C-alpha positions as CSV (number, residue, x, y, z in Angstrom):
1,M,-62.5,-57.6,18.3
2,R,-63.8,-57.0,14.8
3,I,-61.9,-58.9,12.1
4,L,-62.3,-58.3,8.3
5,V,-61.4,-61.3,6.2
6,T,-60.7,-61.1,2.4
7,N,-58.7,-62.7,-0.4
8,D,-57.9,-62.6,-4.1
9,D,-59.1,-66.0,-5.1
10,G,-62.7,-65.0,-4.9
11,I,-65.6,-65.2,-2.4
12,Y,-66.1,-68.9,-3.0
13,S,-62.4,-70.1,-2.5
14,P,-62.2,-72.7,0.2
15,G,-59.2,-70.9,1.7
16,L,-61.4,-67.9,2.5
17,E,-63.8,-69.8,4.7
18,A,-61.0,-71.7,6.3
19,L,-59.3,-68.4,7.4
20,A,-62.7,-67.0,8.5
21,T,-63.2,-70.0,10.6
22,V,-59.9,-69.5,12.5
23,A,-60.4,-65.8,12.8
24,A,-63.9,-66.3,14.5
25,R,-62.0,-67.8,17.5
26,F,-60.6,-64.3,18.2
27,G,-63.7,-62.1,17.5
28,E,-66.5,-61.0,15.3
29,V,-65.8,-61.8,11.6
30,R,-67.1,-60.1,8.5
31,V,-66.0,-61.4,5.0
32,V,-65.7,-59.0,2.1
33,A,-64.1,-60.6,-1.0
34,P,-64.0,-60.3,-4.8
35,D,-66.9,-61.9,-6.7
36,V,-64.5,-63.6,-9.0
37,E,-60.8,-64.5,-8.8
38,Q,-58.5,-61.5,-8.8
39,S,-55.1,-63.2,-8.5
40,A,-52.0,-61.1,-9.5
41,V,-53.9,-57.8,-9.8
42,G,-51.5,-56.3,-7.2
43,H,-52.6,-53.2,-5.4
44,A,-55.0,-52.0,-8.2
45,I,-58.0,-49.9,-7.2
46,T,-61.1,-49.2,-9.2
47,I,-61.6,-45.5,-10.2
48,Q,-63.3,-45.6,-13.6
49,R,-66.5,-47.2,-12.6
50,P,-68.8,-47.7,-9.5
51,L,-68.5,-50.8,-7.4
52,K,-71.2,-53.1,-6.2
53,Y,-71.4,-54.6,-2.7
54,H,-73.8,-57.6,-2.3
55,R,-74.6,-59.9,0.7
56,T,-73.8,-63.4,-0.1
57,R,-73.9,-66.8,1.7
58,L,-70.6,-68.2,3.1
59,G,-71.3,-70.7,5.8
60,D,-72.4,-69.0,9.0
61,F,-70.4,-65.8,8.3
62,E,-71.7,-62.4,7.4
63,A,-70.2,-62.1,3.9
64,Y,-70.3,-59.7,0.9
65,R,-69.0,-60.0,-2.6
66,V,-67.6,-57.0,-4.5
67,N,-67.0,-56.6,-8.3
68,G,-63.6,-55.2,-7.7
69,T,-60.0,-55.9,-6.6
70,P,-58.9,-57.2,-3.2
71,A,-57.8,-53.6,-2.2
72,D,-61.3,-52.4,-3.2
73,C,-62.8,-55.1,-0.9
74,V,-60.8,-53.9,2.1
75,A,-61.6,-50.3,1.6
76,L,-65.3,-51.0,1.1
77,G,-65.3,-53.4,4.0
78,L,-63.7,-51.0,6.4
79,H,-66.1,-48.2,5.2
80,H,-69.3,-50.2,5.7
81,W,-68.2,-51.7,9.0
82,D,-66.9,-48.3,10.3
83,G,-63.4,-49.7,10.7
84,A,-62.0,-53.0,12.1
85,D,-59.3,-54.1,14.6
86,L,-57.6,-56.6,12.2
87,V,-57.7,-57.5,8.5
88,L,-56.7,-61.0,7.4
89,S,-56.2,-61.9,3.7
90,G,-56.1,-65.5,2.3
91,I,-55.6,-68.3,2.6
92,N,-54.3,-68.0,-0.8
93,L,-54.1,-71.0,-3.2
94,G,-50.3,-70.9,-3.7
95,S,-47.4,-69.3,-2.0
96,N,-46.5,-65.5,-2.1
97,V,-42.7,-65.3,-1.8
98,G,-40.0,-63.4,-3.4
99,H,-41.1,-61.2,-6.2
100,D,-44.7,-62.5,-5.9
101,V,-45.5,-59.9,-3.3
102,W,-45.3,-57.1,-5.9
103,H,-48.2,-58.5,-7.9
104,S,-50.1,-60.5,-5.2
105,G,-53.6,-59.4,-4.6
106,T,-53.5,-61.3,-1.3
107,V,-50.7,-59.2,0.0
108,A,-52.1,-56.0,-1.4
109,A,-55.3,-56.5,0.5
110,A,-53.3,-56.6,3.7
111,K,-51.3,-53.5,2.5
112,Q,-54.6,-51.6,1.9
113,A,-55.6,-52.3,5.5
114,T,-52.4,-50.7,6.8
115,F,-53.1,-47.6,4.6
116,H,-56.2,-47.3,6.8
117,G,-54.2,-47.7,10.0
118,V,-55.4,-51.3,10.6
119,R,-53.1,-54.2,11.5
120,A,-53.0,-56.9,8.8
121,A,-51.7,-60.2,7.7
122,A,-51.7,-62.2,4.5
123,F,-51.8,-66.0,4.5
124,S,-50.7,-68.2,1.6
125,L,-50.5,-72.0,1.2
126,A,-47.9,-73.6,-0.9
127,L,-49.5,-76.2,-3.3
128,N,-46.9,-77.6,-5.6
129,G,-49.5,-79.4,-7.6
130,D,-51.2,-80.9,-4.5
131,D,-54.8,-80.3,-3.4
132,P,-55.0,-77.9,-0.5
133,D,-55.5,-79.3,3.0
134,F,-56.6,-76.4,5.0
135,A,-57.4,-78.5,8.0
136,A,-53.8,-79.4,8.3
137,V,-52.6,-75.8,8.7
138,Q,-55.5,-74.2,10.7
139,S,-53.8,-74.7,14.0
140,Y,-50.7,-72.8,12.7
141,V,-52.9,-70.0,11.4
142,E,-54.3,-69.7,14.9
143,T,-50.9,-69.7,16.5
144,V,-49.7,-66.9,14.1
145,I,-52.7,-64.8,14.7
146,R,-52.4,-65.2,18.5
147,L,-48.7,-64.3,18.3
148,L,-49.3,-61.2,16.2
149,L,-52.0,-59.9,18.5
150,E,-49.4,-59.8,21.2
151,F,-47.7,-57.0,19.3
152,Q,-48.2,-53.6,20.8
153,R,-47.8,-51.8,17.5
154,S,-49.1,-51.9,13.9
155,F,-47.9,-54.7,11.7
156,L,-48.1,-55.9,8.1
157,V,-47.0,-59.6,7.9
158,N,-46.8,-62.0,5.0
159,V,-47.2,-65.6,6.1
160,N,-46.4,-68.5,3.9
161,L,-47.5,-72.0,5.0
162,P,-46.1,-75.3,3.7
163,Q,-48.5,-78.2,3.4
164,H,-47.3,-79.7,6.7
165,P,-45.8,-77.0,8.9
166,I,-43.6,-78.1,11.9
167,G,-42.6,-74.7,13.3
168,L,-42.5,-70.9,12.8
169,C,-39.6,-68.8,11.7
170,W,-39.1,-65.1,10.8
171,T,-37.7,-64.5,7.4
172,R,-36.8,-61.5,5.2
173,Q,-38.1,-61.0,1.7
174,S,-36.2,-63.0,-0.9
175,V,-35.0,-61.4,-4.1
176,R,-34.7,-63.3,-7.3
177,E,-34.0,-62.4,-10.9
178,Y,-36.5,-63.5,-13.6
179,N,-36.5,-63.7,-17.3
180,G,-39.8,-62.6,-18.8
181,W,-41.2,-63.1,-22.4
182,V,-44.5,-62.9,-24.3
183,V,-45.8,-66.2,-25.8
184,E,-48.0,-65.7,-28.9
185,G,-50.8,-68.0,-29.9
186,A,-54.2,-68.1,-31.6
187,D,-57.7,-69.2,-30.5
188,P,-59.8,-71.6,-32.5
189,M,-61.1,-68.7,-34.6
190,G,-57.6,-67.7,-35.5
191,R,-57.6,-64.6,-33.4
192,R,-54.2,-63.8,-31.9
193,H,-53.7,-63.9,-28.1
194,Y,-50.7,-63.5,-25.8
195,W,-49.5,-65.1,-22.6
196,F,-47.0,-63.6,-20.2
197,A,-44.4,-66.1,-18.9
198,A,-41.4,-66.0,-16.7
199,K,-38.8,-68.3,-15.2
200,P,-36.4,-67.7,-12.4
201,L,-32.7,-67.0,-13.3
202,T,-31.4,-67.4,-9.8
203,D,-32.1,-69.7,-6.9
204,P,-34.0,-68.4,-3.9
205,E,-31.9,-66.9,-1.1
206,D,-31.6,-68.4,2.3
207,T,-33.7,-65.8,4.1
208,A,-34.1,-67.4,7.5
209,H,-33.3,-65.0,10.4
210,G,-32.1,-66.0,13.8
211,H,-35.2,-64.6,15.5
212,K,-37.3,-67.6,16.4
213,L,-41.0,-67.7,17.3
214,R,-41.0,-71.3,18.4
215,F,-38.2,-72.9,16.6
216,C,-36.7,-72.5,13.1
217,P,-36.1,-75.7,11.1
218,S,-33.2,-75.8,8.8
219,T,-35.2,-76.6,5.6
220,F,-37.5,-74.0,3.9
221,S,-40.0,-76.7,3.0
222,D,-40.7,-77.5,6.6
223,K,-41.3,-74.2,8.1
224,I,-43.7,-71.3,8.0
225,G,-42.2,-68.1,6.6
226,I,-43.4,-65.0,8.4
């Protein structure tokens, strides 16, 4: 089995190597990821300039960095490898739930794979100000991949991992309302700049379904959302 691994946090993100390490238990792994962080770029693709594709060092993995978006990386990775059996994106530094999926480069990379007819899953880790502990979640990443590979049809799955998982549970996508505004400021030279900001207006929905993979804990903070 050939598994393409990518992300939106960049080629040197520790979550990328952690995901590739788990993926290697299932087959041959190739890593193709952005050369710099591409968080929140959504499903953007590059059409106004050529892309560059360079071999780089990432542990023991065959890895390449691309001066483009996560979706670009998947398209180029599948092109150069003449396809793959599975595409995995992540492990993202921060969760991708609710409206996050619309602008998430992590999820977009998985979507790009499905456009090419390849099964795909995006993995994200909730941080909440804590340092990421990828070793603590690797066994759950392996369990999820193993479970997904049992499916006899194509899939696109968004997986969110708490810092200390205790089970697996299917959920549906939560919908929340946000209030957005532009925050103006100035740099030290007096030049104007702008930040986009948003805050939730509603609480997250209880999205847990009754379809259990192993068991479904009652509190969101103690489960994996798939």
